[in-house]
C-alpha distance (Angstrom), angle and dihedral (degrees) to the residues before:
residue distance angle dihedral
M1 . . .
G2 3.77 . .
G3 3.78 125.0 .
V4 3.77 123.4 -101.5
V5 3.81 114.7 -101.3
L6 3.78 106.9 -135.4
P7 3.80 121.3 -155.8
I8 3.79 113.1 -103.4
K9 3.78 120.9 -148.1
R10 3.78 112.6 -137.3
A11 3.82 92.4 -153.8
A12 3.82 91.8 58.9
L13 3.81 91.3 49.2
D14 3.78 91.5 49.8
R15 3.80 90.9 51.7
D16 3.80 90.8 51.1
W17 3.79 90.9 48.6
M18 3.81 91.2 51.7
V19 3.81 87.8 56.7
V20 3.81 92.6 47.4
R21 3.79 91.9 48.4
T22 3.82 91.4 59.9
V23 3.82 92.3 66.0
L24 3.80 98.1 44.9
P25 3.82 115.2 107.3
D26 3.77 121.8 -99.6
G27 3.77 114.8 -92.9
W28 3.79 97.4 24.6
R29 3.82 92.1 131.0
E30 3.82 93.2 51.9
A31 3.81 90.2 45.9
A32 3.80 90.0 60.7
R33 3.79 89.4 68.3
S34 3.78 98.1 35.9
C35 3.82 90.0 52.1
R36 3.84 89.9 48.6
A37 3.81 94.7 -118.8
I38 3.83 86.8 128.1
R39 3.77 115.6 31.5
W40 3.82 104.2 163.9
N41 3.79 131.6 39.4
K42 3.77 93.8 -129.0
G43 3.76 137.4 83.4
P44 3.80 132.1 54.1
L45 3.83 92.8 -74.1
A46 3.81 97.8 47.9
E47 3.82 92.8 110.4
P48 3.84 115.6 82.0
E49 3.80 92.0 -143.9
T50 3.81 93.4 54.3
L51 3.79 92.5 45.0
L52 3.80 93.7 50.1
R53 3.80 92.0 48.3
V54 3.78 90.6 53.2
L55 3.81 93.7 47.3
L56 3.80 94.0 46.6
G57 3.79 89.9 46.9
L58 3.79 89.3 53.7
A59 3.78 91.5 49.5
A60 3.81 97.3 43.5
S61 3.80 94.2 49.3
S62 3.84 95.3 42.3
G63 3.77 85.2 -144.8
S64 3.76 134.9 136.9
L65 3.77 129.0 -80.5
R66 3.81 91.0 -110.9
G67 3.79 91.0 51.6
T68 3.79 91.2 49.3
A69 3.81 91.5 50.8
M70 3.81 89.8 49.3
R71 3.79 93.2 49.9
A72 3.81 91.6 48.0
K73 3.79 89.7 52.5
N74 3.82 95.1 45.0
T75 3.80 91.5 51.4
R76 3.82 90.3 47.2
L77 3.79 90.3 -122.9
V78 3.78 96.3 125.9
S79 3.79 138.0 -28.6
V80 3.78 107.3 -131.4
S81 3.79 138.0 139.3
H82 3.80 125.4 -111.3
V83 3.81 89.6 -114.9
A84 3.80 91.2 59.2
I85 3.81 90.3 49.9
L86 3.81 90.1 51.8
K87 3.80 91.9 51.6
R88 3.78 92.2 49.6
L89 3.79 90.3 46.0
K90 3.80 91.1 57.4
R91 3.80 91.8 49.8
S92 3.81 94.8 47.6
V93 3.81 99.7 66.1
L94 3.81 95.1 100.1
W95 3.79 91.6 43.3
L96 3.80 93.0 51.9
E97 3.81 90.1 47.4
W98 3.80 89.0 52.9
I99 3.81 91.6 52.4
V100 3.82 91.8 49.3
R101 3.82 92.5 50.6
A102 3.80 92.8 46.0
M103 3.81 93.3 50.2
L104 3.80 92.0 47.8
L105 3.80 91.1 51.3
E106 3.80 89.4 55.0
F107 3.80 90.3 51.1
L108 3.81 90.5 57.0
E109 3.81 95.3 56.7
P110 3.85 99.5 78.3
D111 3.84 91.8 53.5
C112 3.80 97.0 55.0
E113 3.81 94.3 90.2
S114 3.83 97.8 56.8
S115 3.80 118.2 88.1
L116 3.82 97.4 -143.5
R117 3.80 123.4 35.6
L118 3.79 125.8 -177.3
R119 3.80 111.9 -134.5
L120 3.81 118.7 -172.6
Y121 3.82 119.0 -158.9
D122 3.79 131.6 -161.7
G123 3.79 142.5 132.7
T124 3.78 137.3 -142.0
S125 3.79 134.1 -160.2
L126 3.81 125.3 -125.6
S127 3.79 128.6 -162.1
K128 3.77 134.1 -156.5
P129 3.82 122.1 -129.3
A130 3.82 114.1 -67.1
S131 3.79 90.6 7.6
T132 3.80 120.3 140.7
G133 3.81 96.9 -161.6
T134 3.79 144.5 24.6
D135 3.82 118.0 -50.7
F136 3.81 101.3 166.5
R137 3.80 133.9 19.7
L138 3.78 122.3 -154.8
H139 3.82 116.1 -155.2
L140 3.80 115.8 -159.4
K141 3.79 137.2 -167.9
V142 3.79 112.6 -165.2
S143 3.78 128.6 -170.0
A144 3.80 114.1 -133.0
S145 3.81 90.6 -141.7
G146 3.76 101.2 84.1
P147 2.97 93.1 -11.9
R148 3.79 101.1 -104.6
I149 3.77 138.1 156.7
V150 3.81 111.8 -103.2
G151 3.81 99.3 165.0
A152 3.79 136.2 28.9
E153 3.78 137.2 167.1
L154 3.79 128.5 -179.8
T155 3.81 118.6 -151.4
D156 3.77 137.3 163.4
A157 3.79 123.9 -99.7
S158 3.82 92.1 -78.9
G159 3.81 92.7 61.7
G160 3.79 106.4 101.6
E161 3.78 125.5 -154.4
S162 3.80 111.7 -93.9
L163 3.79 138.9 153.5
T164 3.81 89.3 -134.9
R165 3.82 89.6 77.1
F166 3.80 89.6 76.4
A167 3.78 130.9 48.9
V168 3.81 117.0 -114.2
Q169 3.79 116.5 -138.0
P170 3.82 124.1 -156.2
G171 3.78 108.2 -84.2
D172 3.80 96.6 24.0
V173 3.81 113.1 140.9
T174 3.80 103.6 -154.2
V175 3.80 113.2 -155.9
A176 3.79 113.9 -167.4
D177 3.79 142.5 158.5
R178 3.79 130.9 -112.0
C179 3.80 97.3 -76.6
Y180 3.83 88.4 65.3
G181 3.81 95.3 48.6
T182 3.80 99.5 102.2
A183 3.79 133.3 116.6
G184 3.82 93.1 -107.9
E185 3.80 92.9 52.7
I186 3.81 92.4 48.0
A187 3.81 90.6 49.0
H188 3.82 90.9 51.9
V189 3.81 90.7 55.1
A190 3.81 92.3 45.6
R191 3.82 92.3 51.3
G192 3.80 88.9 55.7
A193 3.83 91.8 51.9
G194 3.79 90.1 -113.4
Y195 3.79 133.5 134.0
A196 3.79 120.5 -116.9
V197 3.80 124.6 -148.1
A198 3.79 105.0 -179.0
R199 3.76 132.6 158.8
I200 3.78 113.4 -129.9
N201 3.76 138.9 -169.9
A202 3.77 122.4 -115.0
S203 3.83 90.6 -101.9
S204 3.84 107.4 19.6
L205 3.81 98.0 86.5
P206 3.85 118.8 46.2
L207 3.80 107.5 -136.2
F208 3.80 127.7 -169.8
G209 3.77 129.4 -160.7
E210 3.78 133.9 -162.1
G211 3.78 113.2 -38.7
G212 3.81 92.9 22.9
M213 3.81 94.5 -79.1
R214 3.80 116.4 154.8
L215 3.81 111.9 -115.5
D216 3.78 125.5 -141.3
P217 3.84 109.1 -150.3
L218 3.79 92.0 -162.6
R219 3.80 92.4 55.2
L220 3.79 89.9 51.2
A221 3.80 92.0 48.0
R222 3.79 93.5 53.8
K223 3.81 88.8 73.5
L224 3.80 92.3 62.1
S225 3.77 125.6 96.1
P226 3.84 118.5 -140.1
G227 3.80 110.8 -71.1
A228 3.83 95.0 15.8
Y229 3.83 128.3 128.7
L230 3.79 131.2 -143.1
E231 3.80 135.1 -175.3
V232 3.80 127.0 -161.3
P233 3.85 126.1 -178.0
T234 3.79 109.0 -126.9
E235 3.79 141.5 158.7
V236 3.79 134.4 -136.5
R237 3.79 121.2 -140.1
P238 3.81 111.4 -155.1
K239 3.78 121.3 -164.8
Q240 3.79 91.3 -108.7
G241 3.77 125.1 35.9
P242 3.79 135.4 17.9
A243 3.78 126.4 -47.7
I244 3.80 116.5 -79.3
R245 3.79 119.2 -137.8
G246 3.78 119.1 -143.1
R247 3.77 144.9 135.8
L248 3.78 132.2 -90.8
C249 3.80 110.0 -145.6
L250 3.80 118.5 -164.7
Y251 3.79 131.9 -169.2
A252 3.79 127.4 -174.8
L253 3.79 113.1 -142.9
T254 3.77 120.2 -130.7
K255 3.79 117.2 -101.8
G256 3.79 94.1 -98.6
D257 3.80 94.8 47.0
A258 3.81 91.6 43.9
A259 3.81 91.2 54.3
K260 3.82 91.0 50.5
S261 3.81 91.5 48.5
Q262 3.80 92.0 50.4
R263 3.81 91.2 50.0
R264 3.80 89.8 52.9
V265 3.79 91.1 52.0
R266 3.81 92.2 49.9
R267 3.79 91.8 47.1
A268 3.81 92.6 49.9
K269 3.79 92.8 49.8
Y270 3.79 91.8 45.1
G271 3.81 90.8 53.1
K272 3.81 89.7 54.2
Q273 3.82 91.1 45.5
K274 3.79 91.9 -119.0
R275 3.76 129.9 135.0
T276 3.79 114.8 -110.5
G277 3.80 111.7 -124.6
K278 3.77 122.7 -136.4
R279 3.81 91.4 -121.7
A280 3.80 92.0 54.8
I281 3.81 91.4 49.9
E282 3.79 92.2 49.3
S283 3.82 93.4 45.0
A284 3.81 89.8 55.5
K285 3.81 88.8 73.1
Y286 3.81 91.8 65.8
V287 3.79 140.0 53.4
F288 3.83 118.0 -139.1
V289 3.81 119.4 -163.7
F290 3.80 125.4 176.6
T291 3.79 117.8 -158.5
L292 3.79 139.2 177.6
L293 3.79 92.1 -155.8
P294 3.82 110.7 115.6
R295 3.77 118.1 -125.8
T296 3.80 90.1 -111.0
M297 3.82 87.9 66.8
A298 3.82 101.4 39.2
T299 3.79 135.3 7.6
T300 3.79 122.6 -142.3
R301 3.80 93.4 -92.4
Q302 3.80 90.8 46.9
V303 3.82 90.5 52.4
F304 3.81 90.2 56.7
F305 3.80 89.8 45.9
I306 3.82 89.5 54.2
Y307 3.79 90.8 48.7
R308 3.81 91.4 52.0
L309 3.81 88.3 61.1
R310 3.80 86.8 73.0
W311 3.81 89.2 89.0
Q312 3.81 87.4 79.4
V313 3.80 92.3 71.4
E314 3.81 89.7 50.4
L315 3.80 88.6 50.5
A316 3.81 89.5 51.3
I317 3.82 90.1 52.8
K318 3.80 91.6 49.4
T319 3.79 89.7 49.9
L320 3.80 91.7 51.0
K321 3.78 91.4 51.0
S322 3.80 99.9 41.1
V323 3.81 102.7 35.1
C324 3.81 103.3 26.7
G325 3.80 95.2 35.4
L326 3.78 94.6 -123.3
D327 3.80 90.2 149.0
E328 3.83 90.1 67.6
V329 3.80 115.7 72.7
P330 3.81 102.0 -175.3
H331 3.82 97.4 -160.9
R332 3.78 131.5 66.7
D333 3.80 94.1 -156.3
A334 3.79 115.7 87.0
V335 3.84 99.1 -131.2
P336 3.84 100.1 50.7
G337 3.80 89.5 37.4
R338 3.80 90.5 55.9
A339 3.81 90.7 47.6
C340 3.82 91.3 52.2
V341 3.81 92.1 50.9
L342 3.81 90.5 50.2
A343 3.81 91.1 49.0
K344 3.81 90.5 51.0
L345 3.79 89.2 50.2
I346 3.80 89.9 52.2
C347 3.81 89.2 52.6
A348 3.81 89.4 53.0
L349 3.81 92.2 48.5
I350 3.81 90.8 49.1
A351 3.80 91.0 52.1
Q352 3.81 90.2 46.9
R353 3.80 92.2 50.6
L354 3.80 93.1 47.6
A355 3.80 91.1 48.3
S356 3.82 90.5 52.1
H357 3.81 88.5 53.2
G358 3.80 91.4 50.9
R359 3.81 94.8 -111.7
A360 3.78 125.9 126.8
P361 3.82 111.3 -115.0
P362 3.81 121.1 -135.7
P363 3.80 113.2 -91.5
L364 3.81 112.6 -80.5
G365 3.81 99.0 178.6
R366 3.76 122.7 121.5
R367 3.78 116.1 -110.3
R368 3.78 116.6 -137.2
G369 3.80 95.9 -178.3
P370 3.79 133.3 -80.3
P371 3.80 118.3 -19.6
R372 3.75 117.1 -98.9
R373 3.76 118.1 -104.1
S374 3.77 115.3 -115.5
V375 3.80 110.1 -115.8
P376 3.80 118.1 -159.2
H377 3.76 113.7 -115.8
Q378 3.78 114.4 -104.1
R379 3.75 125.9 -167.6
S380 3.78 114.9 -118.9
R381 3.77 117.5 -114.5
R382 3.76 119.3 -131.7
């Protein structure tokens, strides 16, 4: 059963577009020609404003090219075929990347005055239709004040998660998960005069104590009782550059939480058909966090409180996938698929900017057809 086609008022769409246009970066029309998205001043999609409205409509609806062409014709925006939209979509990758970078630069301006800024890092994988693995990887940097996206980079499946993808400003407190807890990542933050708060594994980050002795975080954690904290001054020795002094903060999970953590480790290893080592099972009872924050800025408990704020970047990823439809890449080809992901990201940044200004953004949800009618419950007769 097909969905009901509702009449769309052009005046309402134009009013919404006037609101959206106020938050777009300066120079976005000129960038359409400098980035070669529009090469000739002819054709139905020769105007940057019309082209961007069509591309954002395609991304916000998560629909097909034919459906986008039909909606553009029904709203009297432009009469164009789905093939023409596909061609323009392939040419607009650089232009959409320019818009994303320009909007993110504007988001960074209000935070320049504060001395310390919490920056939360994470990445997520995206897949094309009928794909069995990762085709794209979106790397995000989220500000804890908001929260709001202040950095984003889209790569293919070979692009690994790393803090080096984003510049670190003096006073940035980078909060990251275990995959970022390496000597190279810590050195990148230290070179930018920032403060790292990164969770580590018991063996992923080589730590050294006084006298140059190698420290074993698991051996130190064995002295803790459930629910206790411990702090040890350590230093990290990257391959290039001087040693970096920091603190190793440890926390012993309670018995109930430790049992749940160990079950998760066993389940993850079992799914990969790998044997779970005794060290991995024992390490699951503890939480190891390395930080460059001095004790005068944050105590051990405050360091763990800062690390718990990392859930906000995971919430931002879930919002991008559930509300903005970022989990659906509608094209199997790499170039139009990348353009669609960038257009969806622009829709999310527009909604974020409008929300920060106290204005309601246009609806970005995906329509699956008419809502179901509520049927009163009736008892079955035997």
